[in-house]
C-alpha positions as CSV (number, residue, x, y, z in Angstrom):
1,M,127.5,114.5,91.9
2,E,124.9,117.1,91.1
3,I,122.1,115.2,93.0
4,M,124.1,115.2,96.3
5,N,125.2,118.8,95.9
6,N,121.6,119.9,95.4
7,R,120.5,118.0,98.5
8,L,123.3,119.5,100.5
9,A,122.4,122.9,99.3
10,Q,118.8,122.4,100.4
11,L,120.0,121.2,103.8
12,R,122.3,124.2,104.2
13,A,119.4,126.5,103.4
14,R,117.5,124.9,106.3
15,L,120.4,125.0,108.6
16,Q,120.8,128.8,108.3
17,D,117.9,129.3,110.8
18,Q,119.2,126.7,113.3
19,A,121.0,127.5,116.6
20,F,124.1,125.5,115.7
21,D,127.1,125.7,113.3
22,T,127.6,122.0,112.7
23,F,125.1,119.3,111.9
24,M,125.9,115.7,112.8
25,V,123.9,113.1,110.7
26,L,123.6,109.7,112.4
27,R,120.6,107.9,110.8
28,G,121.7,105.5,108.0
29,E,119.0,106.6,105.5
30,N,119.8,110.3,106.0
31,R,123.5,109.6,105.7
32,Q,123.0,107.8,102.4
33,Y,120.6,110.5,101.1
34,L,123.1,113.3,101.6
35,S,126.3,111.5,100.7
36,G,125.6,108.3,98.7
37,F,127.4,106.2,101.4
38,T,125.5,102.9,101.8
39,G,127.3,101.5,104.8
40,E,124.8,99.7,107.1
41,D,124.6,100.2,110.8
42,G,123.7,96.6,111.5
43,Q,121.7,97.2,114.6
44,F,120.7,100.2,116.8
45,D,123.8,100.3,118.9
46,E,126.1,99.9,115.9
47,S,127.1,102.7,113.5
48,A,128.8,102.7,110.1
49,G,129.6,106.4,110.6
50,A,128.4,110.0,110.8
51,L,128.2,113.0,108.5
52,F,129.2,116.5,109.7
53,V,127.9,119.4,107.7
54,T,128.9,123.0,108.2
55,S,128.2,126.1,106.0
56,E,131.4,125.3,104.0
57,R,132.5,121.7,104.7
58,Q,131.1,118.2,104.7
59,L,132.9,115.3,106.3
60,L,132.1,111.6,106.6
61,A,133.6,109.9,109.7
62,T,133.8,106.1,109.7
63,D,136.0,103.3,110.6
64,S,138.5,101.1,108.7
65,R,135.8,98.6,107.7
66,Y,134.2,101.2,105.4
67,V,137.0,103.5,104.4
68,T,137.3,102.2,100.8
69,Q,133.5,102.2,100.4
70,A,133.2,105.7,101.8
71,K,135.8,107.1,99.5
72,T,134.2,105.4,96.5
73,E,130.6,106.4,97.3
74,A,130.8,109.7,99.1
75,T,132.8,111.5,96.6
76,E,131.7,115.0,97.7
77,F,132.8,114.4,101.3
78,E,136.1,114.5,103.1
79,V,136.6,111.1,104.8
80,F,137.9,110.9,108.3
81,V,138.8,107.4,109.7
82,Y,138.5,106.9,113.4
83,E,140.2,104.0,115.2
84,E,138.5,103.8,118.6
85,G,134.9,104.8,117.7
86,L,133.2,108.1,117.0
87,A,133.0,109.3,120.6
88,S,136.8,109.2,121.0
89,S,137.5,111.1,117.8
90,L,134.7,113.6,118.1
91,P,136.8,116.3,119.9
92,E,139.3,116.1,117.0
93,I,136.6,116.3,114.4
94,L,134.9,119.2,116.0
95,G,138.2,121.0,116.4
96,M,139.0,120.5,112.7
97,L,135.6,122.0,111.8
98,G,135.8,124.9,114.2
99,S,132.5,123.8,115.8
100,E,131.0,125.6,118.8
101,R,127.4,124.3,118.7
102,L,126.6,120.8,117.4
103,G,123.2,119.9,116.1
104,F,122.5,116.1,116.3
105,E,119.8,113.7,115.3
106,S,118.3,113.0,118.8
107,P,116.2,109.9,117.8
108,R,119.4,108.1,116.6
109,L,121.8,108.9,119.5
110,P,121.5,106.4,122.3
111,Y,121.9,107.8,125.8
112,R,125.0,105.7,126.6
113,Q,126.7,106.9,123.4
114,F,125.8,110.5,124.4
115,Q,127.4,109.9,127.8
116,R,130.6,108.6,126.1
117,I,130.7,111.7,123.9
118,Q,130.3,114.0,126.9
119,E,133.1,112.2,128.7
120,Q,135.4,112.6,125.7
121,L,134.6,116.3,125.3
122,K,135.2,116.9,129.0
123,K,138.5,115.0,128.8
124,H,139.7,117.3,126.0
125,A,138.3,120.4,127.7
126,S,136.0,121.0,124.8
127,S,133.3,123.7,125.2
128,V,131.1,122.5,122.3
129,S,127.4,122.4,123.2
130,F,124.9,120.0,121.9
131,V,121.6,120.9,120.3
132,P,119.0,118.1,119.7
133,T,117.2,118.1,116.4
134,E,114.6,115.9,114.7
135,G,113.3,115.7,111.1
136,L,115.7,118.0,109.3
137,V,116.8,115.5,106.6
138,E,113.6,113.5,106.8
139,D,111.6,116.5,105.8
140,L,113.8,116.9,102.7
141,R,113.3,113.2,101.9
142,M,109.5,113.5,101.8
143,I,109.6,115.1,98.3
144,K,110.9,112.5,95.9
145,E,113.0,113.3,92.9
146,P,112.0,111.7,89.5
147,R,114.8,109.1,89.8
148,E,113.6,108.1,93.3
149,I,110.0,107.6,92.0
150,E,111.4,105.5,89.2
151,A,113.3,103.3,91.7
152,I,110.2,102.9,93.8
153,E,108.2,101.9,90.7
154,K,110.8,99.3,89.9
155,S,110.7,97.9,93.4
156,L,106.9,97.8,93.3
157,A,106.8,96.1,89.9
158,L,109.2,93.4,91.0
159,S,107.3,92.8,94.2
160,E,104.0,92.5,92.4
161,S,105.4,90.0,89.8
162,V,106.6,87.8,92.6
163,F,103.2,87.8,94.2
164,E,101.5,87.1,91.0
165,T,103.6,83.9,90.6
166,L,102.8,82.9,94.2
167,M,99.1,83.3,93.6
168,G,99.3,80.9,90.7
169,S,100.4,78.1,93.0
170,L,98.6,79.1,96.2
171,H,96.9,76.0,97.7
172,V,95.2,74.7,100.8
173,G,97.7,73.2,103.3
174,A,100.5,75.6,102.7
175,S,101.8,77.1,105.9
176,E,102.2,80.8,106.6
177,K,106.0,80.3,107.1
178,E,106.3,78.5,103.7
179,L,104.5,81.3,101.9
180,A,106.5,84.0,103.6
181,W,109.7,82.2,102.6
182,T,108.4,81.8,99.0
183,I,107.9,85.5,98.8
184,E,111.3,86.3,100.3
185,K,113.1,83.8,98.1
186,G,111.2,85.0,95.0
187,L,112.1,88.7,95.6
188,R,115.8,87.8,95.9
189,E,115.8,85.6,92.8
190,A,113.9,88.3,90.8
191,G,116.7,90.7,91.5
192,A,115.8,92.6,94.7
193,D,118.7,93.9,96.8
194,S,116.8,92.6,99.8
195,V,113.3,92.5,101.3
196,A,112.0,95.8,102.5
197,F,110.9,94.1,105.7
198,P,110.1,90.5,106.7
199,P,107.0,89.4,104.8
200,I,103.8,89.0,106.7
201,V,101.5,86.1,105.9
202,A,98.6,85.6,108.3
203,S,95.7,83.3,107.8
204,G,92.3,82.9,109.4
205,P,92.2,84.4,112.9
206,N,95.9,85.3,112.7
207,S,95.0,87.9,110.0
208,A,93.3,89.9,112.8
209,L,96.9,90.8,113.9
210,P,98.0,93.8,111.7
211,H,101.7,92.9,112.1
212,A,101.3,89.1,112.5
213,I,104.5,87.0,112.5
214,P,104.1,84.0,110.1
215,T,103.5,80.7,111.9
216,N,103.2,77.0,111.0
217,R,99.5,77.4,110.7
218,T,98.2,76.0,107.4
219,I,95.7,77.9,105.2
220,H,92.2,76.7,104.7
221,E,89.4,77.4,102.2
222,G,87.0,80.3,102.9
223,E,89.2,82.2,105.3
224,P,91.1,85.5,104.9
225,I,94.8,85.3,104.0
226,L,96.6,88.6,104.6
227,F,99.9,89.2,102.8
228,D,102.1,92.2,103.4
229,W,105.5,92.4,101.6
230,G,107.9,94.6,99.7
231,A,111.3,94.7,98.1
232,R,114.3,97.0,98.2
233,V,115.5,97.8,94.6
234,E,118.2,100.4,93.9
235,D,118.0,101.3,97.6
236,Y,114.3,102.1,97.5
237,C,111.5,100.2,99.1
238,S,108.0,99.1,98.2
239,D,105.2,98.1,100.5
240,I,102.0,96.3,99.5
241,S,99.2,94.4,101.2
242,R,96.6,92.1,99.7
243,T,94.0,89.9,101.4
244,V,92.7,86.9,99.5
245,V,90.5,83.8,100.0
246,L,90.8,80.4,98.6
247,G,87.4,79.0,97.5
248,S,84.3,80.9,98.5
249,P,84.4,83.7,101.0
250,D,81.9,84.0,103.8
251,D,79.5,86.9,104.1
252,T,81.6,88.7,106.6
253,F,84.6,88.6,104.3
254,T,82.6,90.0,101.4
255,K,81.2,92.9,103.5
256,V,84.5,93.7,105.2
257,Y,86.5,93.6,102.0
258,Q,84.2,96.0,100.2
259,V,84.2,98.5,103.1
260,V,88.0,98.5,103.1
261,R,88.3,98.8,99.4
262,D,85.8,101.7,99.3
263,A,87.6,103.4,102.2
264,Q,90.9,103.2,100.3
265,S,89.4,104.5,97.0
266,M,87.7,107.4,98.8
267,A,91.0,108.4,100.5
268,I,93.1,108.2,97.3
269,E,90.5,110.2,95.3
270,A,90.8,113.0,97.9
271,M,94.6,113.2,97.9
272,K,96.1,116.3,96.3
273,P,98.6,119.1,97.2
274,G,97.4,121.1,100.1
275,M,95.2,118.4,101.5
276,S,95.9,117.6,105.2
277,T,97.2,114.2,106.0
278,Q,94.8,114.1,108.9
279,A,91.9,114.9,106.6
280,V,92.8,112.0,104.3
281,D,93.0,109.6,107.2
282,R,89.6,110.9,108.5
283,I,87.9,110.1,105.1
284,A,88.8,106.5,105.3
285,R,88.2,106.2,109.0
286,D,84.8,107.9,108.9
287,H,83.7,105.5,106.2
288,I,84.8,102.5,108.2
289,T,83.1,103.9,111.3
290,A,79.8,104.5,109.4
291,K,79.7,100.9,108.2
292,G,79.9,99.7,111.9
293,F,83.6,98.8,112.1
294,K,85.0,101.7,114.2
295,D,86.6,99.5,116.8
296,Y,88.4,97.4,114.3
297,F,90.6,99.9,112.5
298,G,93.3,101.1,115.0
299,H,96.4,102.0,112.9
300,A,97.2,105.0,110.7
301,L,95.9,105.0,107.1
302,G,99.4,105.2,105.5
303,H,103.0,106.4,105.6
304,G,105.7,107.6,103.3
305,V,108.0,105.1,101.6
306,G,111.5,105.7,100.1
307,L,114.9,104.7,101.4
308,A,113.0,103.5,104.5
309,T,109.8,101.5,104.5
310,H,108.3,103.9,107.0
311,E,109.0,107.6,106.7
312,K,107.3,110.9,106.4
313,P,104.6,111.9,105.7
314,R,102.1,109.9,107.8
315,L,98.4,109.7,106.9
316,S,97.3,109.7,110.5
317,P,94.9,111.3,113.0
318,V,97.9,113.0,114.7
319,R,100.7,115.4,113.6
320,P,98.9,116.7,110.5
321,M,100.8,118.2,107.6
322,N,99.8,119.2,104.1
323,L,100.5,116.9,101.1
324,E,102.8,118.2,98.5
325,A,103.5,117.0,94.9
326,G,106.3,114.4,94.9
327,M,105.3,112.7,98.1
328,V,105.0,108.9,97.9
329,T,102.7,107.2,100.5
330,T,100.9,104.0,101.2
331,V,97.1,104.0,101.6
332,E,96.3,100.9,103.7
333,P,93.0,100.8,105.5
334,G,92.2,97.6,107.4
335,I,89.5,96.0,109.5
336,Y,90.6,93.4,112.1
337,I,88.0,91.3,113.9
338,P,89.4,89.1,116.8
339,G,88.6,85.5,116.4
340,W,87.6,85.8,112.8
341,G,90.4,87.6,110.9
342,G,91.2,90.8,109.1
343,V,91.4,92.5,105.7
344,R,94.0,95.1,104.7
345,L,94.5,96.5,101.2
346,E,97.6,98.6,100.6
347,N,98.5,100.5,97.5
348,M,101.3,103.0,96.9
349,V,100.5,106.4,95.5
350,V,102.5,109.5,94.4
351,V,101.0,112.9,94.9
352,E,100.9,114.9,91.7
353,K,99.9,118.5,91.0
354,D,96.2,117.6,90.4
355,G,95.7,114.6,92.6
356,A,97.3,111.3,93.4
357,A,98.3,108.5,91.0
358,V,98.3,104.8,92.1
359,L,101.7,103.2,91.3
360,N,100.4,99.6,91.7
361,R,99.5,97.5,88.7
362,Y,98.5,94.3,90.5
363,P,94.7,94.4,91.1
364,L,92.9,94.5,94.4
């Protein structure tokens, strides 16, 4: 497939400057991005396989559960099937590839698995050395291809249509858990592959928790109700937040909502290629501070979205980088006041050559 070959070519160009001859890809999204293989790891200490990329070869190692899937999806890769786990077969794989120095994705290799690998290499008298890496594939994934942006737009449109239906029946007395399930069920029934993450529904004082877990609390008139949800469609995620009120909002809500909305608009207006992610965050953060809410906005302004819900780049006070055309990020300022509640508004934008375009259609 041309797309996969282009991605592999970009990766190999980056690997030329690295201090290793073989690159082992362990993270599921990176594995899929480079090969098309969609096997899921299940949980952190489980793996559906690993990719091995050298200057001339690319190999997907997996177990018998995924062999048919791997051969069907990863058509540009040799498929190696291991029987007793990756660690046991790694000496054989590295021998086949003629590896001397192995680069690996350090955030995705648990220490215990690393110990097992070292034990196997020692057992087979292998002299291969390990070189930790971070971000090699994630940096490639930051710039979205047109087909990726189309998939994100489909995911976003589906998510917004489900929320629009929910809003038509939103009523006092519904519980946070009921509303969260309504969203999740609606996304599935509308055609989503899955939810991008468990939906957040937080009402009243609970909405002061940025990542609240839905409870049995029922919603009331006049209080903030914070929704955060997203779908996965054609493997790509969407991520949206809206905060609403049933009935008449109090003065605090009216003020806080306007501050958050203005902060978001100001940040989006400033986004363009070459702009620092840190500077974009500062624009929203400075506005919220100037309005007297400095202590109530603690998280980053936004993050990239793609095969994962949270990926590079991050609109944040730390680790600045410059925006580039093709990046897709959220912009989600929030104000969270303990004992009262919170307001978060989250849109998704794509950076274009002259600025940033909002992908959302559902109004704030």
